[in-house]
C-alpha positions in Angstrom: -26.5 114.9 -66.3 -25.4 113.1 -63.1 -27.9 112.0 -60.4 -26.3 114.2 -57.7 -27.3 117.3 -59.6 -30.8 116.0 -59.9 -31.1 115.3 -56.2 -32.1 111.7 -56.8 -35.2 112.8 -58.7 -34.1 111.5 -62.1 -36.5 112.6 -64.9 -38.5 114.7 -62.4 -35.5 117.0 -62.4 -35.1 117.1 -66.2 -34.2 120.7 -67.1 -36.0 122.7 -69.8 -34.8 122.1 -73.3 -33.8 125.5 -74.8 -31.9 123.7 -77.6 -35.1 122.1 -78.9 -35.5 123.1 -82.6 -38.8 124.8 -83.0 -39.8 125.8 -86.5 -42.2 128.6 -87.5 -45.7 127.2 -87.6 -44.9 124.4 -85.1 -47.6 123.7 -82.5 -47.0 124.8 -78.9 -44.1 123.2 -77.2 -44.6 123.3 -73.4 -42.6 122.4 -70.4 -44.4 121.9 -67.1 -43.4 121.0 -63.6 -45.9 120.5 -60.8 -44.7 120.1 -57.2 -47.2 119.6 -54.4 -46.5 119.1 -50.6 -48.6 118.7 -47.5 -48.3 118.4 -43.7 -51.7 117.0 -42.6 -51.4 117.4 -38.9 -50.7 121.1 -39.3 -53.3 121.6 -42.1 -50.7 122.7 -44.7 -51.2 122.0 -48.4 -49.2 123.7 -51.2 -48.6 123.5 -54.9 -46.0 125.1 -57.1 -46.8 124.8 -60.8 -44.8 126.3 -63.6 -45.4 126.3 -67.4 -43.0 127.7 -69.9 -42.5 127.5 -73.7 -40.5 128.9 -76.6 -43.5 129.5 -78.9 -46.8 129.7 -77.0 -48.7 131.7 -74.4 -49.7 130.7 -70.9 -46.2 131.1 -69.5 -46.9 131.1 -65.7 -45.3 130.5 -62.4 -47.6 129.9 -59.5 -47.3 129.1 -55.8 -50.5 128.3 -53.9 -50.8 127.7 -50.2 -53.5 126.6 -47.8 -52.6 126.7 -44.1 -55.1 126.3 -41.3 -58.0 126.9 -43.6 -56.6 130.2 -45.0 -55.4 130.6 -48.6 -52.8 132.7 -50.4 -51.2 132.6 -53.9 -48.6 134.1 -56.0 -49.0 134.1 -59.8 -46.4 135.6 -62.1 -45.4 135.6 -65.8 -42.5 133.5 -66.8 -39.8 134.2 -69.4 -39.6 131.7 -72.3 -37.9 128.5 -71.3 -37.4 129.6 -67.7 -38.9 127.9 -64.6 -38.2 130.6 -62.0 -39.9 134.0 -61.7 -39.0 137.1 -59.6 -40.9 135.8 -56.5 -40.8 132.0 -57.1 -37.5 130.1 -57.3 -37.7 126.5 -58.4 -34.8 124.1 -58.3 -36.0 120.9 -59.9 -33.5 119.0 -57.8 -36.0 119.5 -55.0 -36.1 123.1 -53.5 -39.0 125.6 -53.7 -38.5 129.2 -52.4 -41.4 131.7 -52.8 -42.0 135.1 -51.2 -44.9 137.4 -51.6 -47.0 139.9 -49.6 -49.0 137.2 -47.8 -47.0 134.0 -48.2 -43.6 132.6 -48.0 -42.4 129.0 -48.8 -39.0 127.4 -48.3 -39.4 123.7 -48.8 -37.0 120.9 -49.7 -38.4 117.8 -51.4 -36.6 114.4 -51.3 -37.6 111.3 -53.4 -39.0 108.0 -52.3 -39.6 104.8 -54.3 -39.0 105.5 -58.0 -40.4 107.6 -60.8 -43.3 106.3 -62.9 -43.1 106.8 -66.6 -46.4 107.6 -68.5 -44.7 108.5 -71.7 -45.0 105.2 -73.5 -48.7 104.8 -72.6 -49.4 108.1 -74.2 -52.2 108.5 -71.7 -51.5 112.3 -71.4 -52.7 113.6 -74.8 -50.2 115.5 -76.8 -51.0 116.7 -80.3 -51.9 114.6 -83.3 -49.0 113.8 -85.6 -46.3 114.8 -83.0 -44.1 112.7 -80.8 -45.7 111.6 -77.4 -45.5 113.8 -74.4 -42.8 112.9 -71.9 -44.5 112.6 -68.5 -43.2 111.4 -65.2 -44.5 111.3 -61.6 -42.9 110.5 -58.2 -43.6 111.0 -54.5 -41.3 112.0 -51.7 -40.9 113.9 -48.4 -41.2 117.6 -47.8 -39.4 119.6 -45.0 -39.0 123.3 -44.4 -41.2 126.2 -43.5 -44.2 128.1 -44.8 -45.6 131.5 -43.8 -49.2 132.6 -44.3 -49.9 136.1 -43.0 -48.2 136.4 -39.6 -48.1 132.6 -39.0 -44.9 130.6 -39.8 -45.0 126.8 -39.5 -42.1 124.3 -39.7 -43.4 121.4 -41.8 -42.4 117.7 -42.1 -44.6 116.0 -44.5 -44.9 114.5 -48.0 -44.5 115.6 -51.6 -46.0 114.8 -55.0 -44.4 115.7 -58.3 -44.7 115.6 -62.0 -42.7 116.8 -65.0 -43.9 117.0 -68.6 -42.4 118.2 -71.9 -43.5 118.1 -75.5 -46.0 119.5 -78.0 -49.1 120.2 -76.0 -52.3 122.4 -76.2 -54.8 121.4 -73.5 -57.8 123.2 -74.8 -57.2 121.7 -78.3 -57.0 118.1 -77.3 -58.1 117.5 -73.7 -61.8 117.0 -73.1 -61.9 115.6 -69.5 -59.6 113.9 -67.1 -58.7 112.9 -63.6 -55.2 112.1 -62.3 -54.4 110.8 -58.8 -51.2 110.3 -56.9 -51.5 108.7 -53.4 -48.9 107.8 -50.7 -49.6 104.8 -48.5 -47.3 103.6 -45.7 -45.2 101.3 -47.9 -46.4 101.9 -51.4 -47.6 104.6 -53.8 -50.5 104.5 -56.3 -50.7 106.7 -59.5 -53.5 106.6 -62.0 -54.6 108.9 -64.9 -57.6 108.7 -67.2 -58.2 111.1 -70.1 -60.8 111.7 -72.7 -59.4 113.5 -75.7 -60.2 114.7 -79.2 -57.4 112.4 -80.5 -58.9 109.0 -79.6 -62.3 107.3 -79.8 -61.8 105.6 -76.4 -60.9 106.9 -73.0 -57.3 106.1 -72.1 -56.1 104.9 -68.7 -52.7 104.1 -67.2 -51.2 103.9 -63.7 -48.7 102.3 -61.4 -48.2 100.7 -58.0 -44.7 101.4 -56.6 -43.0 100.2 -53.5 -44.3 97.2 -51.4 -47.1 96.7 -54.0 -46.1 96.5 -57.6 -48.1 96.5 -60.8 -49.6 98.5 -63.7 -53.1 99.8 -63.8 -55.0 99.4 -67.0 -58.6 100.2 -66.1 -60.5 102.7 -63.9 -64.2 103.3 -63.0 -65.3 105.9 -60.5 -68.4 106.9 -58.6 -68.8 110.7 -57.8 -70.3 112.5 -55.0 -72.9 115.3 -55.3 -70.2 117.9 -55.7 -68.5 116.1 -58.6 -65.6 114.8 -56.6 -64.4 111.2 -56.6 -66.1 109.0 -53.9 -65.1 105.5 -55.0 -62.7 104.1 -57.5 -62.3 100.6 -59.0 -59.0 99.9 -60.6 -57.9 97.0 -62.8 -54.3 95.7 -62.9 -52.7 94.1 -66.0 -52.2 90.8 -64.0 -56.0 90.5 -63.6 -56.2 91.7 -60.0 -58.1 94.8 -58.9 -58.0 97.5 -56.2 -61.0 99.3 -54.7 -60.7 102.7 -53.1 -63.0 104.9 -51.1 -62.2 108.6 -51.2 -62.9 111.0 -48.3 -64.1 114.6 -48.7 -61.1 116.8 -49.6 -59.2 118.6 -46.9 -58.1 121.4 -49.3 -58.8 122.4 -52.9 -56.4 124.4 -55.1 -57.4 125.6 -58.6 -55.1 124.9 -61.5 -54.9 127.5 -64.3 -53.9 125.9 -67.6 -52.9 127.4 -70.9 -53.9 130.9 -72.1 -57.4 130.7 -73.5 -58.2 133.2 -76.3 -61.7 131.9 -77.0 -64.6 130.5 -74.9 -62.8 127.1 -74.7 -60.7 126.6 -71.5 -59.7 123.8 -69.2 -61.2 124.2 -65.7 -59.1 122.1 -63.3 -58.4 121.8 -59.6 -56.4 119.7 -57.1 -58.1 118.0 -54.2 -56.0 116.8 -51.3 -57.9 113.8 -49.8 -57.5 110.6 -47.8 -58.2 107.3 -49.5 -58.7 103.8 -48.2 -58.3 100.4 -50.1 -60.9 97.7 -49.6 -58.2 95.7 -47.6 -57.7 98.5 -45.2 -54.6 100.4 -46.3 -54.9 104.2 -45.7 -53.3 106.7 -48.0 -53.3 110.4 -48.8 -52.6 112.5 -51.8 -53.9 114.6 -54.6 -56.7 114.2 -57.1 -56.7 116.5 -60.1 -59.8 116.8 -62.2 -60.2 118.9 -65.3 -63.0 119.4 -67.9 -63.1 121.5 -71.1 -65.6 124.4 -71.0 -66.7 125.4 -74.4 -70.0 127.2 -74.1 -69.7 130.7 -75.5 
């Protein structure tokens, strides 16, 4: 598929794979896309998150918006191997349109820097005995308009995206995780750390993109009294390190995952927060944290 059709987003605009051969008894094959945007001066933070599949539950389209401290959300069922629902239209080349009783979104996303590829690291747990999940992230700009209640705002801000496909069942293999994607003035920082049922050790991977380049191979955090990230110490494969302080979140949006049928379920949310490196670079982005709840 040519790059023009993908809007410059490359693997972030990878379409769903309806021709994927799924046999009876195969584990869940899931296709996910997560597109976040924000305009900090206007207090606007939004997430569109879609999950579809040919053979599992949890098919869901969601558009969540926080604007000027108020919140609204649309959640709808998705058809198998579709990414758009009646109220939410998602063009992976970079356009989100959503309209509900209390919210409307018409936002265009354009890429910056390049996509980071987590697939080879296998940091995002798939399912044992199956091929690794394909997982990509990238940042960009966000322009357009959002409406919450009777207030419409024209936005000019930033965007964060990921795209994942493969055999996946979060409640079966994910125990706990955090995943961060931050934009600085001239570089981006991406980091993920997962504890899963598939490995004896916690797995970390991440990237610096733009004016700063490198791969992240280690991460340690200090949390605040609310369980949020307060400080991070990151190790690079070249032996260098990066320290980050994390401010209190400016917005929090919860992330429904899967379709639990027992007491086990992932509880996850996205925090939008400012970060600062020890050498003074100031960035902003999203921190997603999730933990498996199993107590019946």
